[in-house]
C-alpha positions as semicolon CSV with decimal commas, in nm:
position;residue;x (nm);y (nm);z (nm)
1;M;0,232;-3,051;-1,370
2;V;0,216;-2,678;-1,443
3;T;0,021;-2,467;-1,194
4;Q;-0,193;-2,200;-1,359
5;Y;-0,289;-1,857;-1,226
6;S;-0,486;-1,570;-1,377
7;V;-0,356;-1,219;-1,319
8;A;-0,560;-0,907;-1,392
9;V;-0,309;-0,641;-1,495
10;L;-0,426;-0,283;-1,443
11;P;-0,151;-0,063;-1,593
12;G;-0,330;0,259;-1,502
13;D;-0,184;0,601;-1,573
14;G;0,149;0,775;-1,632
15;I;0,440;0,537;-1,587
16;G;0,206;0,257;-1,478
17;P;0,204;0,080;-1,817
18;E;0,585;0,097;-1,836
19;V;0,656;-0,053;-1,495
20;T;0,388;-0,323;-1,516
21;A;0,525;-0,432;-1,855
22;E;0,862;-0,502;-1,694
23;A;0,698;-0,679;-1,400
24;E;0,511;-0,901;-1,645
25;R;0,837;-0,997;-1,817
26;V;0,989;-1,102;-1,486
27;L;0,672;-1,288;-1,386
28;R;0,677;-1,489;-1,709
29;A;1,045;-1,572;-1,662
30;A;0,982;-1,683;-1,304
31;G;0,691;-1,895;-1,423
32;Q;0,911;-2,077;-1,673
33;R;1,171;-2,141;-1,405
34;F;0,926;-2,280;-1,149
35;D;0,667;-2,449;-1,376
36;V;0,396;-2,191;-1,313
37;S;0,177;-2,050;-1,590
38;F;0,040;-1,696;-1,564
39;T;-0,249;-1,580;-1,782
40;M;-0,230;-1,202;-1,784
41;S;-0,509;-0,980;-1,916
42;H;-0,515;-0,600;-1,921
43;F;-0,794;-0,372;-1,800
44;P;-0,827;0,005;-1,743
45;I;-0,828;0,187;-1,411
46;G;-0,787;0,548;-1,301
47;A;-0,776;0,817;-1,567
48;A;-0,752;0,544;-1,830
49;G;-1,085;0,409;-1,707
50;V;-1,242;0,754;-1,712
51;A;-1,121;0,804;-2,070
52;S;-1,246;0,467;-2,195
53;A;-1,565;0,418;-1,995
54;G;-1,634;0,733;-1,792
55;D;-1,551;0,544;-1,471
56;P;-1,218;0,518;-1,282
57;L;-1,302;0,151;-1,215
58;P;-1,508;0,035;-1,516
59;E;-1,744;-0,260;-1,488
60;E;-1,524;-0,475;-1,715
61;T;-1,237;-0,419;-1,472
62;R;-1,454;-0,502;-1,173
63;A;-1,564;-0,827;-1,337
64;A;-1,206;-0,919;-1,426
65;V;-1,062;-0,869;-1,078
66;R;-1,343;-1,077;-0,928
67;R;-1,231;-1,368;-1,148
68;A;-0,856;-1,325;-1,106
69;N;-0,621;-1,504;-0,869
70;A;-0,419;-1,184;-0,828
71;V;-0,417;-0,821;-0,942
72;L;-0,107;-0,633;-1,061
73;L;-0,151;-0,256;-1,055
74;G;0,071;0,013;-1,204
75;A;-0,032;0,358;-1,079
76;V;-0,325;0,599;-1,095
77;G;-0,338;0,975;-1,135
78;A;-0,324;1,222;-1,421
79;P;-0,287;1,599;-1,467
80;G;-0,611;1,789;-1,517
81;L;-0,826;1,570;-1,296
82;E;-0,728;1,719;-0,961
83;H;-1,051;1,918;-0,946
84;A;-1,278;1,664;-1,112
85;P;-1,588;1,542;-0,927
86;R;-1,496;1,278;-0,673
87;H;-1,657;0,996;-0,872
88;L;-1,430;1,079;-1,168
89;K;-1,101;1,112;-0,979
90;P;-0,847;0,839;-1,068
91;E;-0,780;0,778;-0,699
92;T;-1,147;0,691;-0,646
93;G;-1,091;0,392;-0,871
94;L;-0,809;0,269;-0,649
95;L;-1,016;0,306;-0,332
96;A;-1,303;0,122;-0,498
97;L;-1,068;-0,155;-0,611
98;R;-0,941;-0,212;-0,258
99;A;-1,297;-0,226;-0,126
100;L;-1,405;-0,463;-0,403
101;L;-1,121;-0,705;-0,332
102;G;-1,169;-0,680;0,043
103;V;-0,796;-0,627;0,097
104;Y;-0,753;-0,483;0,443
105;A;-0,381;-0,526;0,517
106;N;-0,118;-0,344;0,313
107;L;0,235;-0,481;0,356
108;R;0,526;-0,258;0,259
109;P;0,876;-0,397;0,318
110;V;1,157;-0,145;0,353
111;T;1,505;-0,292;0,317
112;V;1,818;-0,092;0,244
113;L;2,045;-0,277;0,003
114;A;2,419;-0,220;0,038
115;P;2,473;-0,108;-0,327
116;L;2,210;0,166;-0,280
117;V;2,326;0,314;0,050
118;D;2,472;0,617;-0,128
119;R;2,127;0,695;-0,272
120;S;1,985;0,764;0,073
121;P;2,010;1,109;0,234
122;L;2,075;0,939;0,568
123;K;2,425;0,858;0,691
124;P;2,534;0,501;0,617
125;D;2,570;0,414;0,986
126;R;2,199;0,489;1,040
127;L;2,100;0,255;0,760
128;E;2,287;-0,048;0,887
129;G;2,049;-0,334;0,964
130;V;1,734;-0,158;0,841
131;D;1,462;-0,414;0,765
132;V;1,115;-0,277;0,837
133;L;0,776;-0,419;0,743
134;I;0,500;-0,158;0,748
135;V;0,154;-0,310;0,798
136;R;-0,111;-0,052;0,713
137;E;-0,486;-0,095;0,762
138;L;-0,628;-0,030;0,418
139;T;-1,007;-0,015;0,406
140;G;-1,108;0,194;0,707
141;G;-1,028;0,530;0,859
142;L;-1,053;0,875;0,704
143;Y;-1,030;0,754;0,345
144;Y;-1,354;0,556;0,372
145;G;-1,547;0,707;0,664
146;E;-1,890;0,861;0,612
147;P;-2,018;1,129;0,609
148;R;-1,770;1,310;0,390
149;G;-1,781;1,598;0,143
150;R;-1,814;1,976;0,109
151;D;-2,114;2,199;0,149
152;A;-2,282;2,372;-0,143
153;A;-2,087;2,693;-0,087
154;G;-1,758;2,508;-0,073
155;S;-1,667;2,681;0,252
156;R;-1,697;2,378;0,482
157;A;-1,570;2,024;0,442
158;V;-1,593;1,711;0,653
159;N;-1,425;1,371;0,669
160;T;-1,501;1,102;0,923
161;L;-1,248;0,885;1,105
162;V;-1,409;0,553;1,199
163;Y;-1,269;0,217;1,307
164;T;-1,432;-0,086;1,466
165;V;-1,278;-0,349;1,690
166;P;-1,301;-0,627;1,424
167;E;-1,129;-0,404;1,165
168;I;-0,841;-0,338;1,403
169;E;-0,816;-0,696;1,526
170;R;-0,776;-0,851;1,183
171;V;-0,497;-0,621;1,068
172;A;-0,325;-0,646;1,406
173;R;-0,312;-1,025;1,370
174;V;-0,147;-0,986;1,030
175;A;0,123;-0,773;1,196
176;F;0,178;-1,009;1,488
177;D;0,189;-1,315;1,262
178;A;0,451;-1,141;1,047
179;A;0,654;-1,044;1,354
180;R;0,665;-1,408;1,464
181;R;0,851;-1,486;1,141
182;R;1,086;-1,192;1,187
183;R;1,242;-1,030;1,496
184;R;0,930;-1,055;1,715
185;L;0,861;-0,684;1,768
186;V;0,544;-0,495;1,674
187;T;0,542;-0,115;1,698
188;S;0,184;0,016;1,688
189;V;0,149;0,379;1,581
190;D;-0,147;0,599;1,678
191;K;-0,245;0,938;1,821
192;A;-0,411;0,810;2,137
193;N;-0,332;1,125;2,334
194;V;-0,579;1,319;2,117
195;L;-0,808;1,089;1,916
196;E;-1,072;0,855;2,059
197;V;-1,034;0,632;1,754
198;S;-0,665;0,597;1,835
199;Q;-0,752;0,508;2,193
200;L;-0,970;0,224;2,061
201;W;-0,687;0,128;1,827
202;R;-0,436;0,108;2,113
203;E;-0,670;-0,088;2,341
204;T;-0,756;-0,338;2,068
205;V;-0,397;-0,391;1,954
206;T;-0,294;-0,444;2,317
207;A;-0,565;-0,708;2,358
208;V;-0,457;-0,888;2,040
209;G;-0,098;-0,872;2,161
210;C;-0,194;-1,087;2,460
211;E;-0,253;-1,370;2,211
212;Y;0,114;-1,347;2,110
213;P;0,318;-1,365;2,433
214;D;0,633;-1,436;2,232
215;V;0,606;-1,103;2,043
216;R;0,698;-0,774;2,209
217;L;0,457;-0,482;2,158
218;E;0,534;-0,113;2,187
219;H;0,311;0,189;2,120
220;L;0,430;0,517;1,968
221;Y;0,251;0,841;1,885
222;V;0,264;0,907;1,513
223;D;0,468;1,227;1,541
224;Y;0,741;1,055;1,742
225;A;0,729;0,751;1,512
226;A;0,786;0,977;1,210
227;M;1,093;1,125;1,375
228;R;1,228;0,789;1,488
229;L;1,180;0,637;1,144
230;V;1,457;0,860;1,010
231;S;1,668;0,898;1,325
232;D;1,680;0,528;1,422
233;P;1,513;0,318;1,149
234;A;1,689;-0,004;1,249
235;A;1,492;0,001;1,577
236;F;1,175;-0,105;1,392
237;D;1,072;-0,456;1,296
238;V;0,698;-0,460;1,213
239;L;0,530;-0,119;1,216
240;L;0,150;-0,141;1,248
241;T;-0,077;0,156;1,191
242;E;-0,405;0,286;1,052
243;N;-0,480;0,393;0,698
244;M;-0,374;0,757;0,674
245;F;-0,079;0,730;0,913
246;G;0,043;0,429;0,716
247;D;0,008;0,613;0,387
248;I;0,230;0,893;0,515
249;L;0,486;0,685;0,706
250;S;0,543;0,441;0,421
251;D;0,621;0,728;0,185
252;E;0,856;0,871;0,447
253;A;1,024;0,531;0,470
254;A;1,106;0,556;0,100
255;V;1,365;0,816;0,200
256;L;1,563;0,536;0,362
257;V;1,618;0,360;0,029
258;G;1,646;0,681;-0,171
259;S;1,345;0,643;-0,401
260;L;0,974;0,564;-0,399
261;G;1,035;0,366;-0,716
262;L;1,219;0,095;-0,525
263;L;0,948;-0,003;-0,277
264;P;0,690;-0,277;-0,342
265;S;0,363;-0,348;-0,166
266;A;0,107;-0,624;-0,129
267;S;-0,252;-0,567;-0,017
268;L;-0,406;-0,882;0,126
269;G;-0,744;-1,003;0,247
270;A;-0,948;-1,318;0,223
271;G;-0,936;-1,340;-0,158
272;A;-0,714;-1,223;-0,444
273;G;-0,421;-1,004;-0,347
274;L;-0,341;-0,664;-0,496
275;F;0,025;-0,604;-0,582
276;E;0,163;-0,262;-0,673
277;P;0,463;-0,033;-0,634
278;I;0,406;0,246;-0,384
279;H;0,508;0,524;-0,622
280;G;0,263;0,744;-0,810
281;S;0,198;0,783;-1,180
282;A;0,482;1,035;-1,236
283;P;0,329;1,191;-1,550
284;D;0,633;1,415;-1,595
285;I;0,849;1,117;-1,696
286;A;0,582;0,897;-1,855
287;G;0,681;0,762;-2,195
288;K;1,049;0,858;-2,159
289;G;1,174;0,512;-2,072
290;V;1,341;0,626;-1,750
291;A;1,091;0,502;-1,489
292;N;1,241;0,258;-1,239
293;P;1,036;-0,066;-1,247
294;I;1,195;-0,229;-0,940
295;G;0,899;-0,146;-0,714
296;A;0,658;-0,312;-0,955
297;I;0,886;-0,612;-1,010
298;A;0,940;-0,668;-0,638
299;S;0,566;-0,648;-0,573
């Protein structure tokens, strides 16, 4: 009996349509091999949504992702919209999509493959044994906190960093559960020497860690973690952190494999998952047929 799944494909902007097209080809081939049927339908997001419906996450897209078993995303972002009102920015569509799906844990595996060692700027001996899973909290922190904005004169701006214990607990459990299936080490990254939110983060992660006596927990400040990620990347197993720190560190981790285009990601919650490469829309190479689709395929 063939198992059937519906996938909402959101190609997005720039190279997004190119890389998702290749991912769809692989998905169909995998379905034929394992008796799985994928129904894939396309919907706009980002600048494509603004162009077609005046909204970076149009209502038709919202309705489609609510019905889907999974969402495959390309990339968002386009030249000329950097200074658009916030509600028209392509990135606003991505943030709204994550909130709509309720995906709170972003998983980004970083593995250095032997044939690609020469693509990394790091020495080969530092890359030996690198297998890191970055678990990033995805729907809290500075990217979602309120109040936010700029004053009428444009001379003052504010963003709000907020986390609650339940938000931290649920993503921490994702990290610890993953570590149990790997090398049983969780490295939690924060800035607890300065930020009260990070102090809450550290306390909560420590408490969750008590539920996993078979998993070792260590805490690092984000600045030291950033340095160690390139000086001794093999020391990490599961790296757990908050939204903005995870955004930055996962892009830094792309240096290990030599290209953002090679890294996949999965954003998970209680419902449909969101699967996307971690690279951007790369408008400078869009339409040239040179975009690397491996990140999208691996997602």
